[in-house]
Steps between C-alpha positions, in 0.01 A plus 500: 500500500529278805186658648319449168595129495388462859164661417461265203580201722240614754238542229575150371492356855159660546346425160620149408428308827172691543386408149578134566311523830198656328499229234526220758255628763260742332479445121181300429538211256264240359591149610277231350205738485546642852655834595791478741851640546832347389620428855193279554565313173867452593389382843281233341787388276731481800239300690481253211880475498507414871183287483673167572690632799285784634327300774830368634652850485205640698529229766874572533444878522232477771692239702818708468316808628393312815803283577739781407325723756521222763871458426568874539314505833709205626824663385400829669425307819848348494679814384308828506788673319492265202652648185223345290261779593745759373396389152196721439321249273528214751382722786204623291396152389545291813532718812124535543244557775330206680165557321671486159673178607164345595355602163795342318460186710129465415580569134761222506247256646247597232744466211642167620150351541383643166800364309575171677162404652225619259257248654447744790246697299407759761842657448607362163187501281474709184254724685745582783877452524520332161352811338753732667795264448434394141318800350609810690856445627647404159361827361644697791836322469526603135370854551734553796798383293424725203357794693780493754759540227298729273329728755813718527435598136181672620621613840865600477552691177283808533175382340294545817651843563402601146149353513446631852546862397258459208220324687519669840224744397268200452607253770544745789166691479289194411662225708738686733794306354831574326496503122735202485225279649331505157774265377408246772134514395576459128739208560235326714217571256683367196704233673416371845411629846809329644722723285326806643562380858868434422539845345331671792692310766833568333429872469387519863821328611703744288333801662281623213163434664379585848341233718154628409577524126642146489195360682257689275675394179543138611133458596338708227724497193619137482229449242409163357645445155286500186590135446380381840186712471422310181534172693254625765229613258534178298460297820150643551413440134487865390814524288303683228466796741869538581531862381199616705628294792852644500384860454262451794779361718738782401244769583412339835870467591568866418216611730625266774856634463371855552279419802679227699823693580278753682367226732673312784729308507672668202417853616683426826824382341795729558617736226866422570764309307629157602774664709247716686587827327261733321507490117614800300288420191753656265290406199224731622689828509277778378525568128736210431251230396636503144683273258821705522506480880421128476802446272715699741390279792563186295853609403581577863377153594733319255805725554691257724326172421698190401276329243642149546490512880150648504347238269694179563632516858214692662253311279618156614491613864136598443425161343652296784332718762156451337551127453606436860289760682177527301426156350470322842255765625285466187497120543399524866242781475350384169464136606353588840246736343394241242467227765267729696302581185477137387438313823321743730183709463671813632491695175138402442403634842703815442304550178159495670494878573518557126162332438287809583748725313471290185121494536485880533718525188240292316718197423327162455616194700647721772553214749715298261697807391559622857693183583758598240548861613755433774656192337704731276717579801647149471539494121363721225374214286298329777191730480467446124538123540238502778235678289586352159256210542299593810369836368289516184461878477743664254490835678585342837787298356630815330490696826667226705779464241558877476499548878747213547746672265442843657568366851869465400624367835493121505722296727609238249708761316485881534403494869778255584750705301398818683545327836836361388625834369645794691176695436366568854157334482370241745247222448241704692556791258449274200172362640362852558616628158352190334162572660522868407582415139206260488250747646615784272528308172192277541231771453698658213530170319138403572379836363698458178386137472135610507574727204666216310245223559 
């Protein structure tokens, strides 16, 4: 009887939190005529609730990240055996490397100027630091709060073990990835690319992905949400073609996700876990990719889990870690990238090699469109804004918009999050992968566009 009760408890611990996680992160809902997921809606509501105080909170968080790190370094200098660092959370948040300290320092300068001295427009304008500070960081603050607490519902209660066994026969042969990575892709697709990065980073830290798998998923499966894709296509004045646009982007991204992991730098990433060991890939045991084996794996996962500790305590640690560690990096990287895009011709020069490519692909106004090709590395919306008025050709605007979404890696959000996460990718890797994604998806999208127009 006792064993029967324990089995029932394990089933409930698997089923109930997993169902809530599915509803929050994966179930598509219609919100004011746009498809999204509940966690995104709740995030918007939370952002509205904090609206009056959010800017002050962000300034405090970023300044705390920097001055807290300075304080810890001073204390360590005075007393290297300080008991403060025995608290794991404090050590994780503030005992950081010199480069991370510099990044937090620059981020603090940016946020102080943006908030207190908006007249310095190079840093604080709505095209640079103001955009990151007022439009992006409040969204990340809310998503981090909700996702940090709610992610354990997806990660800790057997759902990924169950899904992984069912989808391994698709994900492993096609993409070379574990079946559980499908959940990351779905959550990104329906919700937001940032959620996909958070999911991937957390699973890499917990030892479920190898270095190579985490890098591949983070750079190829953190898909742009349906909602943001709608913003992009409306920006270029082709909102009536949204369905064709999104299907084109999805197809191009699938092809890119198959090809790019076979190319450097992703092909050279190590197939080892975060601790350097080789993975066992238990979900891939021959003949066990079935629902019954998936349930068995899920029940083993929840056997010794404390539900309260897993959701509340671990969840809040995740939230604080993301607030203090990630938000300053996004502010620094995003603002710097947008300053370069706004006030220098670098991205325009980098786009020049695309002129002959666009001409070969038969796209009108190739010179104007080429300027936008590399600008997506700074922010995904910049290419569409650049061609919205300067390019008259519908087919060219369609291609630029679709390529900008397919590029995925932009430094004002996903790129900065990848660099801030534990996923082992460097800025150089992101530049190369960005170029590879552009060169692979551009001809695919151009070919489909010629069929549509």
